[in-house]
N, CA, C and O atoms as a CHARMM CRD file, in Angstrom:
* protein
*
  212
    1    1 UNK  N   -156.35600  26.74800-234.93200 PROA 1      0.00000
    2    1 UNK  CA  -156.70400  26.72900-236.34300 PROA 1      0.00000
    3    1 UNK  C   -158.18200  27.05700-236.52100 PROA 1      0.00000
    4    1 UNK  O   -159.02600  26.66600-235.71500 PROA 1      0.00000
    5    2 UNK  N   -158.46900  27.77300-237.58100 PROA 2      0.00000
    6    2 UNK  CA  -159.85500  28.05400-237.91900 PROA 2      0.00000
    7    2 UNK  C   -160.48500  26.81900-238.54600 PROA 2      0.00000
    8    2 UNK  O   -159.77600  25.98000-239.10200 PROA 2      0.00000
    9    3 UNK  N   -161.80400  26.69500-238.46600 PROA 3      0.00000
   10    3 UNK  CA  -162.46600  25.49500-239.00800 PROA 3      0.00000
   11    3 UNK  C   -162.13100  25.22000-240.48000 PROA 3      0.00000
   12    3 UNK  O   -161.91000  24.06800-240.85500 PROA 3      0.00000
   13    4 UNK  N   -162.09100  26.26300-241.31200 PROA 4      0.00000
   14    4 UNK  CA  -161.79700  26.00400-242.72100 PROA 4      0.00000
   15    4 UNK  C   -160.34900  25.55200-242.91000 PROA 4      0.00000
   16    4 UNK  O   -160.05700  24.77400-243.81800 PROA 4      0.00000
   17    5 UNK  N   -159.43400  26.04000-242.05100 PROA 5      0.00000
   18    5 UNK  CA  -158.04700  25.59900-242.13800 PROA 5      0.00000
   19    5 UNK  C   -157.93400  24.12000-241.78500 PROA 5      0.00000
   20    5 UNK  O   -157.18000  23.37600-242.41100 PROA 5      0.00000
   21    6 UNK  N   -158.68800  23.70900-240.78200 PROA 6      0.00000
   22    6 UNK  CA  -158.71100  22.30000-240.39900 PROA 6      0.00000
   23    6 UNK  C   -159.26400  21.45900-241.53700 PROA 6      0.00000
   24    6 UNK  O   -158.74100  20.38700-241.84200 PROA 6      0.00000
   25    7 UNK  N   -160.33700  21.95700-242.17000 PROA 7      0.00000
   26    7 UNK  CA  -160.95300  21.22200-243.27400 PROA 7      0.00000
   27    7 UNK  C   -159.98600  21.09500-244.44800 PROA 7      0.00000
   28    7 UNK  O   -159.86400  20.02300-245.04000 PROA 7      0.00000
   29    8 UNK  N   -159.30400  22.18200-244.78300 PROA 8      0.00000
   30    8 UNK  CA  -158.35000  22.13200-245.89300 PROA 8      0.00000
   31    8 UNK  C   -157.21200  21.16700-245.56800 PROA 8      0.00000
   32    8 UNK  O   -156.77500  20.41000-246.43400 PROA 8      0.00000
   33    9 UNK  N   -156.73800  21.19100-244.34300 PROA 9      0.00000
   34    9 UNK  CA  -155.67800  20.25900-243.93700 PROA 9      0.00000
   35    9 UNK  C   -156.13500  18.81600-244.07700 PROA 9      0.00000
   36    9 UNK  O   -155.38300  17.96000-244.54300 PROA 9      0.00000
   37   10 UNK  N   -157.37400  18.55300-243.67100 PROA 10     0.00000
   38   10 UNK  CA  -157.93000  17.20500-243.80700 PROA 10     0.00000
   39   10 UNK  C   -158.02400  16.79800-245.28100 PROA 10     0.00000
   40   10 UNK  O   -157.67300  15.67800-245.65200 PROA 10     0.00000
   41   11 UNK  N   -158.50400  17.72500-246.11000 PROA 11     0.00000
   42   11 UNK  CA  -158.62600  17.43200-247.53800 PROA 11     0.00000
   43   11 UNK  C   -157.25400  17.18000-248.16900 PROA 11     0.00000
   44   11 UNK  O   -157.10500  16.27700-248.99200 PROA 11     0.00000
   45   12 UNK  N   -156.25700  17.97500-247.78700 PROA 12     0.00000
   46   12 UNK  CA  -154.90900  17.77600-248.31400 PROA 12     0.00000
   47   12 UNK  C   -154.33800  16.42600-247.88200 PROA 12     0.00000
   48   12 UNK  O   -153.68300  15.74300-248.67000 PROA 12     0.00000
   49   13 UNK  N   -154.58500  16.04900-246.64500 PROA 13     0.00000
   50   13 UNK  CA  -154.10700  14.74400-246.14800 PROA 13     0.00000
   51   13 UNK  C   -154.77100  13.60500-246.90900 PROA 13     0.00000
   52   13 UNK  O   -154.11500  12.63400-247.28400 PROA 13     0.00000
   53   14 UNK  N   -156.08200  13.72900-247.13700 PROA 14     0.00000
   54   14 UNK  CA  -156.79800  12.69800-247.90200 PROA 14     0.00000
   55   14 UNK  C   -156.27600  12.62300-249.33800 PROA 14     0.00000
   56   14 UNK  O   -156.13100  11.53800-249.90100 PROA 14     0.00000
   57   15 UNK  N   -156.00100  13.77700-249.91200 PROA 15     0.00000
   58   15 UNK  CA  -155.47800  13.81900-251.27300 PROA 15     0.00000
   59   15 UNK  C   -154.12200  13.12200-251.34800 PROA 15     0.00000
   60   15 UNK  O   -153.86100  12.32900-252.25200 PROA 15     0.00000
   61   16 UNK  N   -153.27700  13.43400-250.38800 PROA 16     0.00000
   62   16 UNK  CA  -151.93600  12.82900-250.35200 PROA 16     0.00000
   63   16 UNK  C   -152.02700  11.31300-250.17300 PROA 16     0.00000
   64   16 UNK  O   -151.23200  10.55900-250.73400 PROA 16     0.00000
   65   17 UNK  N   -153.01300  10.88000-249.37900 PROA 17     0.00000
   66   17 UNK  CA  -153.18700   9.44700-249.12800 PROA 17     0.00000
   67   17 UNK  C   -153.91200   8.73900-250.27700 PROA 17     0.00000
   68   17 UNK  O   -153.97000   7.51100-250.32200 PROA 17     0.00000
   69   18 UNK  N   -154.46300   9.52800-251.20300 PROA 18     0.00000
   70   18 UNK  CA  -155.17800   8.92600-252.32400 PROA 18     0.00000
   71   18 UNK  C   -156.58200   8.48000-251.98000 PROA 18     0.00000
   72   18 UNK  O   -157.14600   7.62300-252.66000 PROA 18     0.00000
   73   19 UNK  N   -157.16300   9.05800-250.91600 PROA 19     0.00000
   74   19 UNK  CA  -158.49600   8.63300-250.46800 PROA 19     0.00000
   75   19 UNK  C   -159.53900   9.73000-250.61900 PROA 19     0.00000
   76   19 UNK  O   -160.58200   9.68800-249.96700 PROA 19     0.00000
   77   20 UNK  N   -159.27000  10.69800-251.46200 PROA 20     0.00000
   78   20 UNK  CA  -160.16200  11.83900-251.63200 PROA 20     0.00000
   79   20 UNK  C   -161.29200  11.47500-252.58900 PROA 20     0.00000
   80   20 UNK  O   -161.04600  10.98200-253.69000 PROA 20     0.00000
   81   21 UNK  N   -162.52000  11.71800-252.17100 PROA 21     0.00000
   82   21 UNK  CA  -163.67000  11.47300-253.04400 PROA 21     0.00000
   83   21 UNK  C   -163.74300  12.56700-254.10000 PROA 21     0.00000
   84   21 UNK  O   -163.08200  13.59900-253.98200 PROA 21     0.00000
   85   22 UNK  N   -164.53800  12.34100-255.12000 PROA 22     0.00000
   86   22 UNK  CA  -164.69300  13.34000-256.18100 PROA 22     0.00000
   87   22 UNK  C   -165.28600  14.63000-255.62000 PROA 22     0.00000
   88   22 UNK  O   -164.86500  15.72300-255.99800 PROA 22     0.00000
   89   23 UNK  N   -166.24700  14.50700-254.73400 PROA 23     0.00000
   90   23 UNK  CA  -166.87400  15.68700-254.13100 PROA 23     0.00000
   91   23 UNK  C   -165.85500  16.46700-253.29500 PROA 23     0.00000
   92   23 UNK  O   -165.79800  17.69400-253.36700 PROA 23     0.00000
   93   24 UNK  N   -165.05900  15.75400-252.51100 PROA 24     0.00000
   94   24 UNK  CA  -164.04300  16.40900-251.68900 PROA 24     0.00000
   95   24 UNK  C   -162.93800  17.00900-252.54700 PROA 24     0.00000
   96   24 UNK  O   -162.37300  18.04700-252.20400 PROA 24     0.00000
   97   25 UNK  N   -162.63100  16.35800-253.66000 PROA 25     0.00000
   98   25 UNK  CA  -161.61800  16.90300-254.56500 PROA 25     0.00000
   99   25 UNK  C   -162.09200  18.23500-255.14500 PROA 25     0.00000
  100   25 UNK  O   -161.30700  19.17500-255.26200 PROA 25     0.00000
  101   26 UNK  N   -163.35500  18.31500-255.50300 PROA 26     0.00000
  102   26 UNK  CA  -163.91300  19.56800-256.01500 PROA 26     0.00000
  103   26 UNK  C   -163.87500  20.64600-254.93500 PROA 26     0.00000
  104   26 UNK  O   -163.57700  21.80500-255.21900 PROA 26     0.00000
  105   27 UNK  N   -164.17800  20.26100-253.70200 PROA 27     0.00000
  106   27 UNK  CA  -164.13000  21.21100-252.58200 PROA 27     0.00000
  107   27 UNK  C   -162.69900  21.73000-252.39900 PROA 27     0.00000
  108   27 UNK  O   -162.49100  22.93300-252.23900 PROA 27     0.00000
  109   28 UNK  N   -161.72900  20.83600-252.42300 PROA 28     0.00000
  110   28 UNK  CA  -160.33100  21.22800-252.27400 PROA 28     0.00000
  111   28 UNK  C   -159.91300  22.16000-253.40600 PROA 28     0.00000
  112   28 UNK  O   -159.22700  23.15400-253.16900 PROA 28     0.00000
  113   29 UNK  N   -160.31600  21.85200-254.61800 PROA 29     0.00000
  114   29 UNK  CA  -159.98600  22.71600-255.75600 PROA 29     0.00000
  115   29 UNK  C   -160.55000  24.12200-255.57100 PROA 29     0.00000
  116   29 UNK  O   -159.89800  25.10500-255.92400 PROA 29     0.00000
  117   30 UNK  N   -161.75500  24.22000-255.02200 PROA 30     0.00000
  118   30 UNK  CA  -162.34000  25.53900-254.76500 PROA 30     0.00000
  119   30 UNK  C   -161.50400  26.30900-253.75200 PROA 30     0.00000
  120   30 UNK  O   -161.21900  27.49000-253.94900 PROA 30     0.00000
  121   31 UNK  N   -161.11100  25.64700-252.67000 PROA 31     0.00000
  122   31 UNK  CA  -160.26500  26.30600-251.67100 PROA 31     0.00000
  123   31 UNK  C   -158.93900  26.75500-252.28400 PROA 31     0.00000
  124   31 UNK  O   -158.47700  27.86500-252.02000 PROA 31     0.00000
  125   32 UNK  N   -158.33200  25.90600-253.09300 PROA 32     0.00000
  126   32 UNK  CA  -157.04800  26.24900-253.69300 PROA 32     0.00000
  127   32 UNK  C   -157.18300  27.39600-254.69100 PROA 32     0.00000
  128   32 UNK  O   -156.29000  28.23600-254.80000 PROA 32     0.00000
  129   33 UNK  N   -158.28700  27.43000-255.41100 PROA 33     0.00000
  130   33 UNK  CA  -158.53100  28.53500-256.34000 PROA 33     0.00000
  131   33 UNK  C   -158.69100  29.84200-255.58200 PROA 33     0.00000
  132   33 UNK  O   -158.13900  30.86800-255.97900 PROA 33     0.00000
  133   34 UNK  N   -159.44800  29.80400-254.49100 PROA 34     0.00000
  134   34 UNK  CA  -159.63300  31.00300-253.66800 PROA 34     0.00000
  135   34 UNK  C   -158.29100  31.46600-253.10300 PROA 34     0.00000
  136   34 UNK  O   -157.98900  32.65900-253.10500 PROA 34     0.00000
  137   35 UNK  N   -157.49800  30.52600-252.62700 PROA 35     0.00000
  138   35 UNK  CA  -156.18200  30.88200-252.09000 PROA 35     0.00000
  139   35 UNK  C   -155.33600  31.55700-253.16200 PROA 35     0.00000
  140   35 UNK  O   -154.66900  32.55600-252.89300 PROA 35     0.00000
  141   36 UNK  N   -155.36000  31.02100-254.36200 PROA 36     0.00000
  142   36 UNK  CA  -154.59200  31.60300-255.46800 PROA 36     0.00000
  143   36 UNK  C   -155.06200  33.02800-255.76400 PROA 36     0.00000
  144   36 UNK  O   -154.24300  33.92900-255.94500 PROA 36     0.00000
  145   37 UNK  N   -156.37100  33.22900-255.81400 PROA 37     0.00000
  146   37 UNK  CA  -156.91000  34.56000-256.09300 PROA 37     0.00000
  147   37 UNK  C   -156.51700  35.56300-255.00800 PROA 37     0.00000
  148   37 UNK  O   -156.19600  36.71200-255.31300 PROA 37     0.00000
  149   38 UNK  N   -156.54100  35.14300-253.76400 PROA 38     0.00000
  150   38 UNK  CA  -156.14900  36.03200-252.66400 PROA 38     0.00000
  151   38 UNK  C   -154.67000  36.38800-252.78200 PROA 38     0.00000
  152   38 UNK  O   -154.29300  37.54300-252.58500 PROA 38     0.00000
  153   39 UNK  N   -153.84000  35.41300-253.09900 PROA 39     0.00000
  154   39 UNK  CA  -152.40200  35.69400-253.26500 PROA 39     0.00000
  155   39 UNK  C   -152.15900  36.66400-254.41500 PROA 39     0.00000
  156   39 UNK  O   -151.32300  37.56100-254.30900 PROA 39     0.00000
  157   40 UNK  N   -152.88700  36.48400-255.50800 PROA 40     0.00000
  158   40 UNK  CA  -152.74300  37.38400-256.64800 PROA 40     0.00000
  159   40 UNK  C   -153.17100  38.80400-256.26900 PROA 40     0.00000
  160   40 UNK  O   -152.51400  39.77700-256.63800 PROA 40     0.00000
  161   41 UNK  N   -154.27600  38.91100-255.53000 PROA 41     0.00000
  162   41 UNK  CA  -154.75300  40.23300-255.10600 PROA 41     0.00000
  163   41 UNK  C   -153.73900  40.90100-254.18700 PROA 41     0.00000
  164   41 UNK  O   -153.46700  42.09400-254.31900 PROA 41     0.00000
  165   42 UNK  N   -153.18400  40.14000-253.26400 PROA 42     0.00000
  166   42 UNK  CA  -152.16900  40.69800-252.36000 PROA 42     0.00000
  167   42 UNK  C   -150.94400  41.16900-253.13600 PROA 42     0.00000
  168   42 UNK  O   -150.41200  42.24500-252.86500 PROA 42     0.00000
  169   43 UNK  N   -150.50200  40.37400-254.09100 PROA 43     0.00000
  170   43 UNK  CA  -149.33700  40.75700-254.89200 PROA 43     0.00000
  171   43 UNK  C   -149.62400  42.04600-255.65400 PROA 43     0.00000
  172   43 UNK  O   -148.76300  42.92000-255.75800 PROA 43     0.00000
  173   44 UNK  N   -150.81400  42.15700-256.17300 PROA 44     0.00000
  174   44 UNK  CA  -151.19600  43.36700-256.90500 PROA 44     0.00000
  175   44 UNK  C   -151.18000  44.58900-255.97800 PROA 44     0.00000
  176   44 UNK  O   -150.65800  45.64300-256.34300 PROA 44     0.00000
  177   45 UNK  N   -151.74300  44.44300-254.79900 PROA 45     0.00000
  178   45 UNK  CA  -151.77100  45.54800-253.84000 PROA 45     0.00000
  179   45 UNK  C   -150.35700  45.93900-253.43200 PROA 45     0.00000
  180   45 UNK  O   -150.03700  47.12600-253.38400 PROA 45     0.00000
  181   46 UNK  N   -149.51100  44.96500-253.13800 PROA 46     0.00000
  182   46 UNK  CA  -148.14100  45.27700-252.74100 PROA 46     0.00000
  183   46 UNK  C   -147.40600  45.99900-253.86400 PROA 46     0.00000
  184   46 UNK  O   -146.62700  46.91600-253.60300 PROA 46     0.00000
  185   47 UNK  N   -147.64600  45.59700-255.10700 PROA 47     0.00000
  186   47 UNK  CA  -147.00900  46.25800-256.24900 PROA 47     0.00000
  187   47 UNK  C   -147.51200  47.69700-256.37100 PROA 47     0.00000
  188   47 UNK  O   -146.73100  48.60900-256.64000 PROA 47     0.00000
  189   48 UNK  N   -148.81000  47.89700-256.17500 PROA 48     0.00000
  190   48 UNK  CA  -149.36300  49.25100-256.21700 PROA 48     0.00000
  191   48 UNK  C   -148.77700  50.12800-255.11400 PROA 48     0.00000
  192   48 UNK  O   -148.46100  51.29400-255.35300 PROA 48     0.00000
  193   49 UNK  N   -148.63400  49.58900-253.93100 PROA 49     0.00000
  194   49 UNK  CA  -148.06200  50.34200-252.82100 PROA 49     0.00000
  195   49 UNK  C   -146.58500  50.65900-253.06500 PROA 49     0.00000
  196   49 UNK  O   -146.10200  51.72900-252.69400 PROA 49     0.00000
  197   50 UNK  N   -145.88800  49.73500-253.68000 PROA 50     0.00000
  198   50 UNK  CA  -144.48200  49.96700-253.97800 PROA 50     0.00000
  199   50 UNK  C   -144.32200  51.09700-254.99400 PROA 50     0.00000
  200   50 UNK  O   -143.40300  51.90900-254.88200 PROA 50     0.00000
  201   51 UNK  N   -145.20300  51.14700-255.97000 PROA 51     0.00000
  202   51 UNK  CA  -145.12200  52.17200-257.01700 PROA 51     0.00000
  203   51 UNK  C   -145.63900  53.51900-256.54800 PROA 51     0.00000
  204   51 UNK  O   -145.18400  54.56200-257.01700 PROA 51     0.00000
  205   52 UNK  N   -146.60000  53.50000-255.61200 PROA 52     0.00000
  206   52 UNK  CA  -147.23000  54.74500-255.12700 PROA 52     0.00000
  207   52 UNK  C   -147.24200  54.75700-253.60700 PROA 52     0.00000
  208   52 UNK  O   -148.29000  54.56100-252.99100 PROA 52     0.00000
  209   53 UNK  N   -146.08400  54.98700-253.00000 PROA 53     0.00000
  210   53 UNK  CA  -146.02100  54.92000-251.51300 PROA 53     0.00000
  211   53 UNK  C   -146.84300  55.97300-250.81100 PROA 53     0.00000
  212   53 UNK  O   -146.87000  56.01700-249.58100 PROA 53     0.00000
């Protein structure tokens, strides 16, 4: 696992356990937002490739 993947896993575990600090919650939200943006970009690229092979 990459260091950021380990960190996100730790943050998710803390969130699930209800022990996430406000600072860590903000950090987790940033990671989740970035993940969402990357997924959206990938979906857009795949759609473009499908339309223009």
